[in-house]
C-alpha positions in Angstrom: 3.2 -45.8 31.1 2.8 -44.7 27.4 4.3 -41.5 26.3 1.9 -39.0 25.9 2.4 -36.7 22.8 3.1 -33.3 24.2 0.5 -30.8 23.2 1.2 -28.1 20.3 2.5 -25.4 20.9 0.5 -22.1 21.0 0.6 -20.2 17.3 2.5 -17.1 17.4 1.8 -13.6 15.5 4.1 -11.7 14.3 6.8 -14.2 14.4 10.0 -13.9 12.4 10.2 -15.1 8.3 12.6 -17.3 6.9 16.0 -14.8 6.5 16.1 -14.7 2.6 12.5 -13.6 3.2 13.8 -10.9 5.9 16.7 -9.9 3.3 14.6 -9.1 0.7 11.8 -7.6 2.6 14.4 -5.4 3.7 15.5 -4.5 0.5 11.9 -3.3 -0.4 11.7 -1.7 2.4 14.8 1.0 1.6 13.4 1.4 -1.9 10.2 2.5 -0.6 11.7 4.7 2.5 13.8 6.8 -0.2 10.2 6.8 -2.0 8.8 8.5 1.1 11.5 10.9 1.3 10.6 11.8 -2.2 7.0 11.8 -1.7 7.3 14.0 1.0 9.4 16.5 -0.5 7.0 16.6 -4.1 3.9 17.4 -1.8 5.8 19.9 0.4 6.8 21.2 -3.0 2.8 21.0 -4.8 1.3 22.8 -1.5 4.3 25.7 -2.0 3.6 26.6 -5.4 -0.3 25.9 -5.3 -0.1 28.8 -1.9 2.3 31.3 -3.6 1.9 34.3 -5.8 2.7 31.9 -8.8 0.2 29.5 -7.9 -1.5 30.3 -10.8 1.4 28.6 -13.2 1.0 25.1 -11.1 -2.6 24.8 -12.2 -2.0 25.5 -15.6 0.9 23.4 -15.4 -1.2 20.4 -13.9 -4.2 21.1 -16.7 -2.1 21.0 -20.0 -3.6 18.4 -22.1 -1.4 15.9 -24.3 -2.0 12.7 -26.3 -4.0 11.6 -28.7 -8.0 13.0 -28.8 -9.1 10.5 -31.4 -8.0 7.5 -29.3 -9.8 9.0 -25.9 -6.0 9.7 -25.0 -5.8 13.5 -24.5 -5.5 13.8 -20.8 -4.0 16.6 -18.6 -1.0 15.9 -16.9 -2.8 15.5 -13.9 -4.9 12.9 -15.2 -1.9 11.0 -17.0 -0.1 11.0 -13.5 -3.4 9.3 -12.0 -4.4 7.2 -14.4 -1.0 6.4 -15.6 1.6 6.7 -13.4 -0.4 4.9 -10.8 -0.8 2.2 -12.8 2.6 1.0 -12.3 2.3 1.9 -8.9 -0.6 -1.0 -8.6 1.5 -3.1 -10.8 4.1 -3.3 -8.5 1.4 -4.4 -5.5 -0.6 -7.0 -7.5 3.1 -8.6 -8.1 4.1 -8.1 -3.9 0.5 -9.7 -3.3 0.6 -12.1 -5.8 4.4 -13.5 -4.9 3.3 -13.0 -0.8 0.0 -15.7 -1.4 2.1 -18.1 -4.0 5.8 -18.2 -2.6 5.9 -16.2 0.2 5.4 -16.3 4.3 1.6 -15.7 3.5 1.1 -19.0 1.6 0.5 -20.3 5.2 -3.1 -19.9 6.1 -2.3 -19.6 9.8 0.7 -16.4 8.8 -1.9 -15.0 6.5 -5.1 -14.8 8.6 -3.6 -12.1 10.9 -2.5 -9.5 8.3 -5.1 -9.8 6.1 -8.2 -9.5 8.6 -6.0 -6.5 10.0 -6.2 -5.1 6.7 -10.2 -6.0 6.2 -10.5 -4.3 9.6 -8.6 -1.2 8.6 -10.6 -1.0 5.8 -14.6 -1.6 7.3 -13.7 0.6 10.6 -12.9 3.6 9.1 -15.1 3.6 6.0 -17.9 3.1 8.8 -16.9 6.3 10.9 -16.6 8.1 7.7 -20.4 7.3 6.8 -21.6 7.7 10.2 -20.2 11.2 10.1 -21.7 12.0 6.7 -25.2 10.6 6.8 -27.1 13.6 7.7 -24.8 16.4 6.4 -24.8 16.4 2.5 -26.5 13.7 1.5 -25.5 11.4 -1.4 -22.3 13.5 -2.5 -20.8 13.5 0.7 -20.9 10.0 1.3 -19.0 9.4 -2.3 -15.8 9.6 0.0 -16.2 6.4 2.1 -13.7 4.9 0.6 -10.8 8.0 0.9 -9.5 6.8 4.6 -9.0 3.3 3.8 -5.5 2.7 2.5 -2.7 2.9 4.4 0.6 4.3 2.0 3.6 2.2 3.0 6.4 4.9 1.6 4.9 7.5 3.6 4.5 5.3 6.5 8.1 4.2 6.1 9.2 7.5 5.7 8.1 8.6 9.0 9.9 5.4 10.4 12.8 7.1 8.8 12.5 10.7 10.1 11.5 9.2 14.1 14.8 6.9 13.7 13.3 3.7 15.0 14.7 0.2 14.9 11.2 -1.4 14.2 11.7 -5.6 14.5 11.8 -7.3 11.3 8.3 -8.9 11.8 6.0 -6.1 12.4 7.8 -4.5 9.0 6.4 -7.5 7.5 3.5 -7.2 8.6 2.7 -3.6 7.8 4.3 -3.7 4.3 1.9 -6.9 3.6 -1.1 -4.8 5.4 -0.6 -1.9 3.3 -0.3 -4.2 -0.1 -3.7 -6.1 1.2 -5.1 -2.6 1.6 -3.9 -1.4 -2.1 -5.8 -4.9 -3.1 -9.0 -3.7 -1.6 -8.4 -0.3 -2.7 -8.5 -1.6 -6.3 -11.7 -3.3 -6.2 -13.5 -0.6 -4.5 -12.5 1.7 -7.5 -13.1 -0.8 -10.1 -16.8 -1.5 -8.4 -17.8 1.7 -7.0 -15.8 4.8 -8.8 -15.9 3.4 -12.3 -19.0 4.8 -14.5 -19.6 4.5 -18.4 -19.0 0.9 -18.7 -17.9 0.2 -22.4 -18.0 -3.8 -22.6 -16.5 -4.3 -26.2 -13.8 -2.2 -25.3 -13.3 -4.3 -21.8 -13.4 -7.6 -24.1 -10.9 -6.3 -26.4 -8.5 -5.6 -23.2 -8.9 -9.3 -22.8 -6.8 -9.7 -25.8 -3.7 -8.1 -24.8 -3.7 -9.2 -22.0 -3.8 -13.0 -22.1 -1.1 -12.5 -25.1 1.0 -10.8 -22.3 -0.1 -13.7 -20.1 1.0 -16.4 -22.6 4.5 -14.9 -23.4 5.4 -14.5 -19.7 4.2 -17.8 -18.5 5.7 -19.9 -21.3 8.4 -22.3 -20.0 11.6 -20.8 -18.8 13.8 -21.6 -21.7 11.0 -19.9 -24.5 10.0 -17.4 -21.9 9.7 -14.0 -23.1 10.8 -11.0 -21.1 12.2 -8.4 -23.9 10.6 -5.0 -23.0 9.7 -4.2 -26.9 7.1 -6.8 -26.9 5.7 -6.9 -23.4 5.9 -2.8 -23.2 3.5 -2.4 -26.2 1.2 -5.2 -25.1 0.8 -4.1 -21.1 0.2 -0.1 -22.8 -3.0 -1.5 -24.9 -3.9 -3.3 -22.1 -4.2 -0.1 -20.1 -5.5 1.8 -23.2 -8.5 -0.3 -23.5 -9.4 -0.6 -19.6 -9.1 3.0 -19.7 -11.6 3.4 -22.6 -13.9 0.6 -21.0 -14.7 3.2 -18.3 -12.9 0.9 -15.7 -10.3 3.1 -13.8 -7.1 2.7 -16.1 -5.1 1.7 -12.8 -7.0 -1.6 -12.6 -5.1 -2.4 -15.7 -1.7 -2.6 -13.3 -3.3 -5.6 -10.9 -4.7 -7.4 -14.1 -1.1 -7.5 -15.6 0.8 -8.7 -12.3 -1.6 -11.7 -12.0 -0.8 -12.7 -14.9 2.7 -12.7 -14.1 4.1 -16.3 -12.5 5.9 -16.2 -9.4 9.2 -17.8 -8.8 8.8 -20.9 -6.1 10.3 -20.8 -3.1 13.2 -23.0 -2.5 15.0 -24.3 0.5 14.5 -22.5 3.5 12.0 -20.0 2.1 14.7 -18.9 -0.3 12.9 -17.4 -3.4 13.4 -18.4 -6.8 14.4 -15.5 -9.4 10.6 -15.9 -11.5 9.8 -13.3 -13.8 7.5 -11.4 -10.8 11.1 -11.0 -8.8 12.2 -9.8 -12.1 10.2 -7.3 -13.1 9.4 -5.9 -9.5 13.1 -5.6 -9.1 13.3 -3.5 -11.7 10.2 -1.6 -11.8 9.8 -0.9 -7.5 12.5 1.8 -8.3 10.5 3.8 -11.1 7.2 3.3 -8.8 8.6 4.4 -5.7 11.1 7.2 -7.0 9.3 8.5 -10.4 5.4 7.4 -10.6 4.4 8.2 -6.8 6.2 11.3 -6.1 5.2 13.1 -9.4 1.0 11.8 -9.1 1.6 13.6 -5.7 2.6 16.7 -6.8 0.1 16.7 -9.3 -2.3 15.9 -6.8 -1.7 17.2 -3.5 -1.4 20.8 -4.8 -4.4 22.5 -2.6 -5.0 26.3 -2.5 -5.4 26.3 1.0 -6.6 30.1 1.5 -4.6 30.8 4.2 -5.8 30.3 8.2 -9.5 31.3 7.5 -9.6 29.1 3.9 -7.8 26.0 6.4 -10.2 26.3 9.1 -13.4 26.4 6.6 -11.6 23.0 4.9 -11.6 21.2 8.2 -15.0 22.0 9.7 -16.3 20.0 6.3 -18.0 17.0 7.2 -16.2 15.5 4.5 -13.0 16.8 6.5 -14.3 15.8 9.9 -15.3 12.4 8.8 -11.9 11.6 7.1 -9.5 12.9 9.6 -11.2 10.9 12.8 -11.6 7.9 9.9 -7.9 8.1 10.2 -6.6 8.7 13.1 -9.3 6.9 15.2 -10.9 4.2 12.7 -7.2 2.8 11.4 -6.0 2.2 14.5 -9.2 0.9 16.2 -9.6 -1.2 13.4 -5.9 -2.6 12.7 -5.5 -3.0 16.3 -9.0 -4.5 17.5 -9.3 -6.8 14.5 -5.4 -8.2 15.4 -6.3 -8.2 19.4 -9.6 -10.4 18.7 -7.9 -12.7 16.2 -5.3 -13.8 18.5 -7.4 -13.9 21.6 -9.9 -16.3 19.7 -7.0 -18.5 18.1 -5.2 -18.8 21.4 -2.4 -17.5 19.9 0.2 -15.1 21.5 2.9 -12.6 20.1 6.3 -13.6 19.5 9.2 -13.2 22.0 10.3 -9.6 22.3 7.0 -7.9 21.3 4.4 -6.1 23.2 0.7 -5.4 22.5 2.0 -1.6 22.8 4.2 -2.2 19.5 1.2 -3.6 17.8 -0.9 -0.3 18.8 2.2 1.9 17.8 2.0 0.1 14.0 -1.5 0.2 13.8 -1.6 4.0 14.7 1.3 4.2 11.7 -1.0 2.2 9.5 -3.7 5.4 9.9 -1.2 7.5 7.2 -2.9 7.1 4.4 -2.2 9.5 1.1 -1.4 7.8 -2.3 -4.6 6.3 -2.8 -6.6 8.4 -1.0 -5.7 11.3 -2.9 -6.5 8.9 -5.8 -10.1 8.2 -4.5 -10.7 11.8 -3.3 -10.4 13.3 -7.0 -12.4 9.7 -8.2 -15.5 10.9 -5.8 -15.4 14.0 -5.8 -13.8 15.4 -8.9 -10.7 17.0 -9.6 -10.3 20.5 -7.9 -14.3 20.6 -6.4 -14.0 22.1 -3.2 -15.2 18.5 -1.6 -12.1 17.3 -3.0 -9.8 19.9 -1.9 -11.1 19.9 1.7 -10.7 15.8 1.7 -7.1 16.5 0.7 -6.3 19.1 3.4 -8.2 16.6 5.8 -5.8 13.4 4.4 -2.6 15.8 5.0 -4.1 16.8 8.8 -5.1 12.6 9.3 -1.7 11.3 8.4 -0.1 13.9 9.8 -1.6 13.4 13.0 -1.4 9.6 12.8 2.0 10.0 11.7 2.8 12.2 15.1 1.4 10.0 17.8 2.1 6.9 16.0 6.2 8.0 16.1 5.2 8.8 20.4 4.4 5.3 20.4 7.1 4.0 18.7 10.0 6.2 19.7 9.3 5.1 23.3 10.1 1.7 22.5 13.3 2.6 20.5 15.5 1.3 23.2 13.8 -2.1 22.7 14.0 -2.2 19.4 17.6 -1.2 19.1 18.1 -4.2 21.1 16.3 -6.6 19.0 17.7 -5.4 16.2 21.1 -6.4 17.3 19.7 -9.6 17.7 18.7 -10.2 14.3 22.5 -9.3 13.5 24.2 -11.2 15.3 26.0 -14.5 13.9 28.1 -16.4 16.4 28.4 -19.6 14.6 29.4 -17.6 11.2 27.4 -19.6 9.1 25.9 -16.5 7.4 22.7 -16.2 8.6 21.3 -14.3 12.0 21.1 -17.0 15.2 17.7 -15.9 15.7 16.5 -17.0 12.0 18.2 -20.3 13.1 16.4 -20.7 15.7 12.8 -19.3 14.1 13.5 -22.1 11.4 14.4 -25.0 13.5 11.1 -24.0 15.7 9.1 -23.6 12.2 10.4 -27.2 11.3 9.5 -28.6 14.3 5.9 -27.4 14.4 5.6 -28.8 10.8 
C-alpha cells in the first residue's frame, strides 16, 4: 500500500518567533517599559500641578509660544509637544511596522492575519460603541471623539505589566507590541483623513521634495548610503514643517519618513540584518520613549478636575461614558472576539502552554489607551475645551479600569507564566539558543 502523506498540522496562534527576533522584541520592550514609567510619572506630575494652588503656572507654561511666526511655526509648548515630539513617536512606530512586514514575523501571511485582524477589531468595536452612545446626546460635536478609544498605548501597558510583575510569555508580548504598532498606523490614518483641515495642496506637494531627497539618500547602495545626521535631519525637519503647513497633522510626516527608510533583510534563522531602519530605531527609540512621549503626556494630561463634583460631572458627560465603555468593553471584546473568530474559522489552535484566558487578559490590557487617545481628543474637541477635559478624564479612568482588570486576569496566571519563562531560558545543549526556540525553529522548517 502506498504511503499516504500525513495531513498538515493545524496552524498555531501565538507561536514562538525565532530566537533573534525574541531578543530584539525583549530589547524594545525593556526600553518601552522604562518609558512607561516615565510616562506615568509625567502624567501624575501634570495632574498634581494642574489641580494645585499653582495651577495657573502649569497652564501658562503649556501656552508659552515659541517659534518663527512668518513660517507659521510660532506654536505653544503644548502644540510643539503634540505636533513635533509625537512625530518622533510615529517615526519609530512606522519603522517598526515596516520592519515587521518586510523582514519580521509578519512577512508571513499566516502570522500576520491574527494580530492585524485583532487590531482592526480593536479599533472598529470601540469606535462603534462610542458612536452608539453619543448619537443622540450632543449631535455632531460629541461625535468628533469617535476615534479617541481606538488606540493601545504600548508604553502604558508595559508599565502595568512591570507593576504587577507578571512574566508574560514571549509570544504574548510580541502580539501586544504588534497590536499596538498596527493600532498606531490605523490611528495616523484616521488623523490624516478625519482630523486634518484646511488642506494646502501646494505645501503638501512641496513636502514631497525633501521627502524624496531623504528617501534617495537613505536608499543608496550600502557603500554610498548616507546616514549623516547633519544631512538627514534638516530634510526630515523640512518635510515635517511643510506637512504641518499643508493642513495635515504634522505627525503624519513621521510615518512618511519612516516608510522611506529601507529595512535590512532577515538572515539565517531569522537573524535580522542591520539596515538603516534598525540603526535609526536603535538610536531614536530611547528618545521617543524616554523624552518625546513623557513630555507630550506632561503637557496634555494636565486637566483641572474641579474636585469630586467636577470629576463626577466629567464622568457623566456622554463623551466620557462612551470613552470608558469603549476602552474597557469595546477593546476587550474587539481584540478577543476577532482573535477567537479568526482562530476558529482557520481551524488554528493556540500554541502549547497558552489558554484563552491569556488572550482575554491581553485583550483587556489593550484597553489601556493614552498617548494617541490624548492627541485625538485635542484634535477633535480643541485643547482646553470642556469636552476635551472630560475626554482626558475618561481616558485616564478607562485606561486605569482596563489596567486593573487585566492585572487581575494576568496575575492569576503568573505561576504558569513563570514556568514558561524558565523554559524560554533553559539551554541544556549549551548552543546559546534556549531549547524551546530550537524546537520551534525545527517545527517551522518541517511545516515549510
